[in-house]
N, C-alpha and C positions, 0 to 999 in steps of 0.2 A: 504494500500500500504506500502511496506517496503522501507527503505531508499536507497539512491544511493549506499552506501557502504554495501550492503546486503551480509552477510556472514553466513556460516553454520558450526561453529566449531565442534559441536557434530556429524553432518553428516560426516564431513571430517574424524574425528577419527573413526567413525563406518565403513567408506569405507576402511580405513587402516586395520581394523580388518578383514573385509570381504575378501580383497585381500590376506591377509596373510594365510587364511584358505581355500578359495574357488577359483579355477582357474577363472580368469576374474572378481572376486568380485561379481558375480551374477549367477543365475541359468538359465538365458536366455541372450544371447548376446545383444539383443535389450534393455535389462534393464541395461546394463553396464554403468559405470560412464563416459566412453569415448563418450557416446551419449549425454552428457550434458556439459555445460561450465565448465572449470577447477575450481575445488573446489566448484562447485554449483550443485552437484548431491545429492538431498535430500534422506536421508534414512528414510523410512516410519515407523512411530509408529503405526498408526491405520487409519481406514477410516470408514466413515458413509455416505451413500447416494453418492452425487457427490463430497464430500470433503475428503481430506486426511490430516493428520498431520504428520510432520516430527519429528525426535528425538530432534530437536532444539525448538520445540513448535510452529512452523509456520503452519498456515492452508492454504491449496491451493484448488482451484477449479481444479478438475482433469479431463483430457481428455485422451481418449485411454485406459481407465481403464483396468488394467490387460492384456495389449496387446489386447484390444478389447473384452476381455472375460466377463467383468462385465458390462453388458448392462443395468441392472436394478438398478445399484448403489450398493455400498458396504453394507453388512449386511442387505440385503433386508428382512424385517420381515417375509414374507410368505415363503421365501426360507430357512431362518435359522430355522424357526419353523419346517418345514418339515424334515430338517436334524436332528434337535435336537430330534424329535420324534423317528427317525429311529436309532440313535446312541445308545439309551438305549436298543434297541432290538438286538444288536450285528451287526457287520459290514461285517463279512466274514465267510463263513461256508465251510464245506467239500463237500457240494452239493449245487446246485442252490437255491437261495431264491425265494419265490413267487414274490418278488418285481421285479425280472428280467423279468418275464412274463408281469407284469403290466406295467413296463417301456417300454418294447418292443411294447406292444399294443398301448400305448399312443404315442410313437414316430411314429409308422406307421400310426396312425390316423392323426397325425400332418403333416407328409410327405407322402401323399397317393401315390406318384409316386414310392415309394419303397415297396418291398414285404417282405423282411427280413432285420433284423438289428443285428449287433453284436457290443457291447459296449467295449470301451477300455479307457485308461487314457489320452492319448495325441494324437494330430493330426498326428504326424509322424507315429505312430503305424498303424493308420487307412489307411493313404495313401500308406504306404509300403505294407500293406496287400492287398489293391486294386491292386497294381502293380503285386504282386506275383500271385494273383488270375487270373489277365488278362493273364499273361504269361502261367499259367497252362492251362487255357481253350483254348487258341489259339495255344499253342505249339510254340510260337514265342519268340525271345530274346529281341528285342529292345523296349525301352520306348521312346515315343515322348512326350515331355513336352512343355508347352507354355513358350517361351523365355522371354516374357514381364512380367511374374509374379515372385515376388521376392523370394518366399519360398514355398517348398512343404514338405520337410522332413529332419530330421537329418541323414537319412540313406544314404549309399554310392551312390545309383543310382541318388540322387539329389545333395548331397554336392560335389560330384566329378565334377560337372559342375560349381562350384563357385570358386572364388579366394582362398578359404580356403580348398583346396583339398588335403592338406598334409595327408598322411596315407592311401590314397585311390588308389588302383592299376589302371594304365592306361587302363588295359583290362576291368575294370568295367566302366570307363568313356566312352569308345568307344561304349557301348551299349545304351547310352542315347543320343538322338538327339532332336533338338528343332524346333519349328514352331512359326511364329509370330502371335500375337492375331489379329483377324479381317480379316485375309487374307486367304480365302479359296483356292485360286489358289496355293499359296505357300505350303499350307498343302497337297493339292492333289499331288503336285510335289514331296514332301517328301515321301508320301505314295507310289507313283509310283517308286521312286528311290530305296526304300527299300521294293520292292514288296514282300508281304507274309513274312516280317520279323518284322513288327511293331505290338507289342502286344496290345498297347493302346495309346490313346490320353488322356493326363491329363492336365487340366487347371482349373483356376477359371472361372466360367461362366461369371462373370462380375467383373470389378475393379473400377478404378477411372472414367471410361467412360462407357456409355451404350454400349452393344453389337450392332454392325451395324445391320440394319434390315436384317433378314433372316440368320444371321451368325450362331447362335447356331443350327438352323434347318439344315443348310448346313453342319455343322460338323457331326450332327447325320446321315445325308445321306452318307457322305464320310466314316464314320466309318462302316456303314452297307455295303457299296459297297466294301470296302477293307477288311472286315472281322476282324476289330479290335474293341477293347472294348473302349467305351466312358466313361471317368471318370470325374465327376465334383468335384473339391475340394471346398466344401461349408463351410470351416472353418469360413470364414469371412461373406460370403453372407447369410449363414443360420441364420434365425431370423432377421438379419438386412435388408435384401431385402424383405422377407416375412417369416412367420413361416415355410412355406414349402420350403424355400430357393429360390435361383434364378430360379431353375427348376420349382417351383410352380408359380413364377411371370411371367416367359417368356413362360411357357408351352412346354418346350422341356425336354424329359425324358432321362437321361443318363442310361447306364447299371449299373454303380456303382457311389455312391457319398459318400463323407466324411463330417461329421459335428463335431463341437467342440466349443471352445470359448464360445459364448453366451449361448450355450446349458446348461451349469452348473452354470452360473453367478459367476464364480470364483472357483467352486468346480471342481475337476478333472474328466471330463467325455468327451469322444469323441465317435463317431459312424461311422461304415462302414455300408452302406445300399445299397440295390440294388435289381436287378431281382433275383427271387427265383432260377431260373435255374443255375445262376452263383454262388450265395451265398451258395447254398446247396452243392456245390463241397467241401466246407470246413466243411461239416456236416457228418452225418452217414447214410442218407437216399438216397444213390445213389450207382451205381455199378461201377463207374469209379475210377481212381487213386485219392487217398486222397490228399487234399491240407491242409497244416498247416496254417490255415487262421489267427486266432488271438487266443492266449491262454495266458492270463495274470492273475497272482495271484489276482491282485487288480482291474481287469476290471469291476467287478460287485459289488464293495462295495455298500452296501445298501444305505448309506446316500448320495452318489453321484448320484445314480439313483433317489432317492427321490428329490434331488435338481433339477434334470433335469425335473422331472414331475411337480414340483412346478413352474419352469420357464415357461413351456409350458402352464400351467393354467393361470399364470399372463399375459402372452402375449395374450392369447385368450380372457380373461375376460376384460382386461384393454386396449386392442388395442395398445400394446406397439410399434409395428412397425410403426404405424401412428404417435405416439408421437415422436419417434426418428427422423422421417422425418421432422416433423414440428419444433422441436427444432433445428435440423441441418440447416433448411432453415433460421430460425431467426438468428442463429449464423453466417452463411455464409454472409447473407445480412449485418449484423452489421460489420463484419470484413472487407468486401469489402468497405463499406462506410467509415470506419475509415481509411483504407489504402489510399483510394482516397482523403479523406479530408486532409491527411498529404502529399499528392503528391507522394505516393509510390504504387499507385494502379497497376502499371505495374510490380512491384518488389515483393510485398507480395501477392501471388496468391493462392486463395482457390480453390481446385479441388475436384471432386468426388461426389458420390451420397450423398444426404443430411444426410443419416444415417451413413456415413463412410467418413467424410471429412478429407483431408490432406492439407498441405500447402507447397508451394514452396517459397524459398527465393532466389531471383535473383539479380545478381550484376549490376553494371552500364551498362554492355554490354548485359544484359538480360540472362546471363548464371547462372545455379544453383551454389550456393556458400555456402560452409560450414562455411566460416567466417561470412557471413551475417546471416546464420542460428544461429550461436553462439550468435551474438549480439542480435538477436530477442529473443532467448530463455532466455538469461540473463535478459532482461527487463521484460519478462513475469513472470519469477520466482520472481523477485523483486516486481512485482505487484500481487503476490499471485495466479499465474496461472501456473499449471504444465501441459504442452501441447506439448508432442512430436508429436502430431497430433491434429486435432480438432474433433476426433471421440467422439460423444456424448453418454451419458447414459440417461435413462429416469428419473433419479433422479434430473437432472438439473432443476433449476427454472428460470423464466424470470430474476429474480434479479442476478442469477449467470451469465447469458449470458450478461446482461448489464455490470456487473463488468468485465467480460472477454473482452468485446469490449472496455471499458475504458483502460484496461491494454494494449490491442493491439494498441490503439491510441497513448499511451505514448511510446510504443516500436517503432511505426512507426515514431514518431518525431525524435528519435535518428537515426533511419534507414535513414531518409532524410538527416540528418547532414553527415552521413558517405558517402552517395551517392554524396553529394555536393563536398566532398573532394576526392572522388573516393578511399577512404582508410578506411575500417572499423576497422583497427588494434587498435586504441585507445579505442574502445568500446568492443573488443573481450575478454579482460581480461585473456589472456593466450592462450594455444593451442586451435585451433578450434575443434569442435565436429568432429567425424570421422564416415565414413560409417561402417556398421556392417561387411560386407564381404570385407576383404582386406587380402592380402597375409602375410604381416608382422605386428606384434603388434605395 
């Protein structure tokens, strides 16, 4: 455990360097130092397994690794070995590598609900390609997205719906409409209101709560009846719910789905997968109008595809999804006990599927509070726990989870003091953490 006056002088200096050179000081807004307590945003030196070290030399148990991408832990030996083998053979050629065929076969064997796949580098490319394909095959303009899911793409069709919509024309925003998760009647009403104008329904098939019984099957039926494309964004659910994604777990087949994050264990690889009839519209073996589906210089880098194949092998051979669930269950139980033991069980609340846990920090009135989140994160960091969420990796040990629960208990003791005075300010240590999506910096 670090001391009460925990400080990160080298990380502070490194954050200044980052901000001077890189807009936002990071390459993903969710990694920004505004997401952490003031002057306590560690800059990472390296990671191994479930641990990372900052440039100040502190070691942390890390959750939400790589924004949920690193589900096997950092520098996983089987993944890095597969990557190392491929790098020596060249990474990018003027024609496809045989690795592309092998990776596609492997992916489609893992996700048997899909018939074709195209690889890319990030999730936004894949989701936007899915939307374009849906518009092309239906001849319709509008996109209907799930209003309750936080992120789909960096592209205009989605970012125009957020508070950070600067630079996106209103005419683009008007083509995106929203439906609530779990409410088939509201979705049907939307499809009827924009009759024959909605190209697709796009959503995460599951999030912090399980889909209501029959919901996904009901969406499938609605999409069929109204002639629109059903797209599952499986960036998070892929591999964390099951190797075949939420579609494999719940047995509902979308027309198109997108995978990423855990697929590469930190290496850059994403996938658009789906029905042959739709996917082939982006190919050469059809007589219709061509769709510019995905065409990326680096989409088939051999080492990233090798990483994806290694990840799938490890998941299958080692039962990783089951490990993630059991680790998450142990962590959730420990955190809930620690919070209850300190009298803050109603305020520090763990939510979500065991393999994808998040936490809420509620104030004395039971409302979400950025001030209380800041207080909580400060104490966790001082206790050697880096946890923007409680999303587990399979590299965690029981000892790591015990340590985390101890740090949570200490954080909850401070939380209780703040609740008793109805004022977290003395423990916030500067400006509170901020939401990612906001209109002004």
